[in-house]
C-alpha positions, 0 to 999 in steps of 0.5 A, spaced: 127 647 112 122 645 106 115 648 109 112 642 107 116 637 111 112 637 118 115 635 125 113 628 126 116 627 133 112 627 139 105 626 136 099 622 139 098 617 135 106 617 133 108 618 125 105 613 121 110 609 116 106 613 110 108 620 113 115 618 114 115 616 107 112 623 105 117 627 109 123 623 106 120 624 099 119 631 100 126 632 102 129 628 096 125 632 092 128 639 095 135 637 095 135 634 088 131 639 085 127 634 081 119 633 083 119 627 078 126 624 076 128 622 069 128 615 068 136 615 068 135 617 075 129 614 078 133 608 081 137 613 085 132 617 087 127 612 090 133 608 093 135 615 097 127 616 099 127 609 102 134 610 106 132 617 108 125 614 110 128 608 114 133 613 118 128 617 119 124 612 122 130 609 127 131 617 129 123 617 131 124 611 135 130 613 139 128 620 141 126 621 148 122 627 151 119 628 157 114 633 154 107 631 153 105 629 146 102 634 141 095 633 138 095 633 131 088 637 130 091 643 134 097 643 131 094 643 124 089 649 126 095 653 128 098 652 122 092 654 118 091 660 122 099 662 121 098 661 113 091 665 113 095 671 117 101 670 112 097 670 106 091 675 108 090 680 103 
């Protein structure tokens, strides 16, 4: 999985539409191999992002869990700690 795509399920507050769209955009960029599509492919690229964002939103709405919601700040601190450990020289 692309490292830039973050888990969106089971957070308080829930993932925003913007976060869902950003994850869909990263996914489409990864599988298409294009950061910015050509004009000829822009419509297909944008359509794929929107379809994946809608599907992701439905998935997040339908998922259930008994685990307590995660705190965004705590998870971000953990990611920063892992990154600094991984990239420390």
